[in-house]
C-alpha atoms as an extended CHARMM CRD file, in Angstrom:
* protein
*
       112  EXT
         1         1  UNK       CA             86.1080000000      126.0580000000       95.5350000000  PROA      1               0.0000000000
         2         2  UNK       CA             89.7750000000      125.6910000000       93.8650000000  PROA      2               0.0000000000
         3         3  UNK       CA             90.5500000000      128.8780000000       95.5240000000  PROA      3               0.0000000000
         4         4  UNK       CA             89.0010000000      127.2990000000       99.4400000000  PROA      4               0.0000000000
         5         5  UNK       CA             91.5240000000      124.5650000000       99.4110000000  PROA      5               0.0000000000
         6         6  UNK       CA             94.4790000000      126.5910000000       98.0670000000  PROA      6               0.0000000000
         7         7  UNK       CA             94.1110000000      129.2930000000      101.0360000000  PROA      7               0.0000000000
         8         8  UNK       CA             93.3710000000      125.8800000000      103.2590000000  PROA      8               0.0000000000
         9         9  UNK       CA             96.7790000000      124.2340000000      101.5810000000  PROA      9               0.0000000000
        10        10  UNK       CA             98.6140000000      127.0840000000      102.1570000000  PROA      10              0.0000000000
        11        11  UNK       CA             97.7310000000      127.8660000000      105.6730000000  PROA      11              0.0000000000
        12        12  UNK       CA             98.8810000000      124.3020000000      106.5430000000  PROA      12              0.0000000000
        13        13  UNK       CA            102.0560000000      124.1880000000      104.5020000000  PROA      13              0.0000000000
        14        14  UNK       CA            102.7300000000      128.1190000000      106.3740000000  PROA      14              0.0000000000
        15        15  UNK       CA            102.6940000000      126.1510000000      109.4410000000  PROA      15              0.0000000000
        16        16  UNK       CA            105.5970000000      123.6270000000      108.6430000000  PROA      16              0.0000000000
        17        17  UNK       CA            107.9810000000      127.0540000000      108.8980000000  PROA      17              0.0000000000
        18        18  UNK       CA            107.0040000000      126.2830000000      113.2550000000  PROA      18              0.0000000000
        19        19  UNK       CA            107.8750000000      122.6340000000      113.1880000000  PROA      19              0.0000000000
        20        20  UNK       CA            111.1550000000      121.9000000000      115.3090000000  PROA      20              0.0000000000
        21        21  UNK       CA            114.5850000000      122.2610000000      113.4590000000  PROA      21              0.0000000000
        22        22  UNK       CA            116.1410000000      118.7610000000      113.4120000000  PROA      22              0.0000000000
        23        23  UNK       CA            119.6970000000      120.1290000000      112.4850000000  PROA      23              0.0000000000
        24        24  UNK       CA            122.8180000000      118.5600000000      114.2160000000  PROA      24              0.0000000000
        25        25  UNK       CA            123.0090000000      119.2340000000      117.7220000000  PROA      25              0.0000000000
        26        26  UNK       CA            125.4680000000      118.0010000000      120.3710000000  PROA      26              0.0000000000
        27        27  UNK       CA            124.5340000000      114.8300000000      122.1540000000  PROA      27              0.0000000000
        28        28  UNK       CA            123.2760000000      115.4200000000      125.6950000000  PROA      28              0.0000000000
        29        29  UNK       CA            122.8520000000      112.6500000000      128.4710000000  PROA      29              0.0000000000
        30        30  UNK       CA            119.4700000000      111.3880000000      128.5910000000  PROA      30              0.0000000000
        31        31  UNK       CA            119.3350000000      112.2500000000      132.7030000000  PROA      31              0.0000000000
        32        32  UNK       CA            120.6990000000      115.9600000000      131.7250000000  PROA      32              0.0000000000
        33        33  UNK       CA            117.6570000000      116.0280000000      129.2340000000  PROA      33              0.0000000000
        34        34  UNK       CA            115.0150000000      115.0070000000      131.5510000000  PROA      34              0.0000000000
        35        35  UNK       CA            116.4340000000      117.5790000000      134.2010000000  PROA      35              0.0000000000
        36        36  UNK       CA            116.4920000000      120.6840000000      131.9490000000  PROA      36              0.0000000000
        37        37  UNK       CA            112.8020000000      119.3340000000      130.5590000000  PROA      37              0.0000000000
        38        38  UNK       CA            111.5940000000      119.1250000000      133.9640000000  PROA      38              0.0000000000
        39        39  UNK       CA            112.9800000000      122.6070000000      134.4770000000  PROA      39              0.0000000000
        40        40  UNK       CA            111.0160000000      124.0230000000      131.6070000000  PROA      40              0.0000000000
        41        41  UNK       CA            107.2960000000      122.1510000000      132.9330000000  PROA      41              0.0000000000
        42        42  UNK       CA            107.3580000000      120.2720000000      129.6190000000  PROA      42              0.0000000000
        43        43  UNK       CA            106.1810000000      116.4500000000      129.9120000000  PROA      43              0.0000000000
        44        44  UNK       CA            107.9970000000      113.6640000000      127.5360000000  PROA      44              0.0000000000
        45        45  UNK       CA            106.5830000000      114.5210000000      124.1070000000  PROA      45              0.0000000000
        46        46  UNK       CA            104.5050000000      117.0280000000      125.0790000000  PROA      46              0.0000000000
        47        47  UNK       CA            104.1360000000      120.5710000000      122.4270000000  PROA      47              0.0000000000
        48        48  UNK       CA            104.8250000000      123.5930000000      123.7940000000  PROA      48              0.0000000000
        49        49  UNK       CA            101.0690000000      125.5220000000      123.9950000000  PROA      49              0.0000000000
        50        50  UNK       CA            101.4670000000      128.0790000000      121.6420000000  PROA      50              0.0000000000
        51        51  UNK       CA            102.1660000000      125.1850000000      119.0710000000  PROA      51              0.0000000000
        52        52  UNK       CA             99.2310000000      123.1300000000      120.5140000000  PROA      52              0.0000000000
        53        53  UNK       CA             97.2780000000      126.4580000000      120.0600000000  PROA      53              0.0000000000
        54        54  UNK       CA             98.1310000000      126.4220000000      116.2980000000  PROA      54              0.0000000000
        55        55  UNK       CA             97.0890000000      122.8980000000      115.5250000000  PROA      55              0.0000000000
        56        56  UNK       CA             93.9820000000      123.5640000000      117.6460000000  PROA      56              0.0000000000
        57        57  UNK       CA             93.3450000000      126.5450000000      115.3820000000  PROA      57              0.0000000000
        58        58  UNK       CA             93.8910000000      124.6900000000      112.0710000000  PROA      58              0.0000000000
        59        59  UNK       CA             91.7030000000      121.9470000000      113.0530000000  PROA      59              0.0000000000
        60        60  UNK       CA             88.8360000000      124.1100000000      113.6290000000  PROA      60              0.0000000000
        61        61  UNK       CA             89.6800000000      126.0190000000      110.2690000000  PROA      61              0.0000000000
        62        62  UNK       CA             89.6790000000      122.9220000000      108.2060000000  PROA      62              0.0000000000
        63        63  UNK       CA             86.2770000000      122.0710000000      109.8110000000  PROA      63              0.0000000000
        64        64  UNK       CA             84.3260000000      124.9900000000      109.6570000000  PROA      64              0.0000000000
        65        65  UNK       CA             85.2460000000      125.2960000000      105.6320000000  PROA      65              0.0000000000
        66        66  UNK       CA             84.8410000000      121.5150000000      105.3640000000  PROA      66              0.0000000000
        67        67  UNK       CA             81.4290000000      122.5060000000      106.4630000000  PROA      67              0.0000000000
        68        68  UNK       CA             80.6410000000      125.4970000000      104.3170000000  PROA      68              0.0000000000
        69        69  UNK       CA             81.8020000000      123.5350000000      101.4840000000  PROA      69              0.0000000000
        70        70  UNK       CA             79.4370000000      120.6260000000      102.2940000000  PROA      70              0.0000000000
        71        71  UNK       CA             76.3610000000      123.0230000000      102.2570000000  PROA      71              0.0000000000
        72        72  UNK       CA             77.8690000000      124.4600000000       98.8510000000  PROA      72              0.0000000000
        73        73  UNK       CA             77.6850000000      120.7340000000       97.1890000000  PROA      73              0.0000000000
        74        74  UNK       CA             74.2500000000      119.8470000000       99.0790000000  PROA      74              0.0000000000
        75        75  UNK       CA             73.1950000000      123.1560000000       97.3010000000  PROA      75              0.0000000000
        76        76  UNK       CA             74.9690000000      122.2110000000       94.0220000000  PROA      76              0.0000000000
        77        77  UNK       CA             72.7920000000      119.0690000000       93.8290000000  PROA      77              0.0000000000
        78        78  UNK       CA             69.6200000000      120.2910000000       94.3290000000  PROA      78              0.0000000000
        79        79  UNK       CA             70.4650000000      122.5840000000       91.3160000000  PROA      79              0.0000000000
        80        80  UNK       CA             71.1850000000      119.4850000000       89.2190000000  PROA      80              0.0000000000
        81        81  UNK       CA             74.7940000000      120.0040000000       89.1440000000  PROA      81              0.0000000000
        82        82  UNK       CA             75.8300000000      116.9890000000       90.2100000000  PROA      82              0.0000000000
        83        83  UNK       CA             79.4540000000      116.9320000000       88.9300000000  PROA      83              0.0000000000
        84        84  UNK       CA             79.9570000000      119.9020000000       90.3810000000  PROA      84              0.0000000000
        85        85  UNK       CA             78.4360000000      118.7340000000       93.5870000000  PROA      85              0.0000000000
        86        86  UNK       CA             80.6860000000      115.5910000000       93.4200000000  PROA      86              0.0000000000
        87        87  UNK       CA             83.8540000000      117.9810000000       93.2970000000  PROA      87              0.0000000000
        88        88  UNK       CA             83.0330000000      119.8290000000       95.8330000000  PROA      88              0.0000000000
        89        89  UNK       CA             81.9910000000      117.3290000000       98.0570000000  PROA      89              0.0000000000
        90        90  UNK       CA             85.8710000000      115.8800000000       97.6670000000  PROA      90              0.0000000000
        91        91  UNK       CA             87.3530000000      119.2200000000       98.8050000000  PROA      91              0.0000000000
        92        92  UNK       CA             84.8010000000      118.7800000000      101.6960000000  PROA      92              0.0000000000
        93        93  UNK       CA             86.1190000000      115.6690000000      102.5900000000  PROA      93              0.0000000000
        94        94  UNK       CA             89.7060000000      116.0610000000      101.9370000000  PROA      94              0.0000000000
        95        95  UNK       CA             89.4560000000      119.3430000000      104.4420000000  PROA      95              0.0000000000
        96        96  UNK       CA             87.4210000000      117.0430000000      107.0870000000  PROA      96              0.0000000000
        97        97  UNK       CA             90.2760000000      114.5710000000      107.0640000000  PROA      97              0.0000000000
        98        98  UNK       CA             92.9910000000      117.4240000000      107.3900000000  PROA      98              0.0000000000
        99        99  UNK       CA             90.8120000000      118.3450000000      110.2280000000  PROA      99              0.0000000000
       100       100  UNK       CA             90.8090000000      115.0420000000      111.8930000000  PROA      100             0.0000000000
       101       101  UNK       CA             94.4910000000      114.6680000000      111.4100000000  PROA      101             0.0000000000
       102       102  UNK       CA             94.8240000000      117.5520000000      113.2890000000  PROA      102             0.0000000000
       103       103  UNK       CA             92.9220000000      116.7740000000      116.1060000000  PROA      103             0.0000000000
       104       104  UNK       CA             94.6180000000      113.3710000000      116.3850000000  PROA      104             0.0000000000
       105       105  UNK       CA             97.9300000000      115.1610000000      116.7800000000  PROA      105             0.0000000000
       106       106  UNK       CA             96.4050000000      117.3650000000      119.3030000000  PROA      106             0.0000000000
       107       107  UNK       CA             95.4260000000      114.7010000000      121.1860000000  PROA      107             0.0000000000
       108       108  UNK       CA             98.6680000000      112.7790000000      120.8610000000  PROA      108             0.0000000000
       109       109  UNK       CA            101.0560000000      115.6030000000      121.4740000000  PROA      109             0.0000000000
       110       110  UNK       CA             98.8220000000      118.2140000000      123.7370000000  PROA      110             0.0000000000
       111       111  UNK       CA             96.8960000000      116.4310000000      126.0030000000  PROA      111             0.0000000000
       112       112  UNK       CA             98.3660000000      116.5140000000      129.1970000000  PROA      112             0.0000000000
């Protein structure tokens, strides 16, 4: 279970390198910026389609692994391994929460 959590966390942290760089940039007039964004076909506050795809894929991965851990927890509980089942379920819950956060981000920044 720890390996799955480590893999999931590594995958999500690796996506941080795709985040926008917020270094110092020269100031741009708001109207000029709006025209530039309109030419690119980007609505205000919306992310690029390739970034939205990454968020969607991550949410799906977290949800899938969460389901697998929930099944594992159920089997452990049936075998009488209550402590292990509780720990596995906590991991499942954490991944489901991460999937939910990614889905909310997708809804806020990717739905047009």
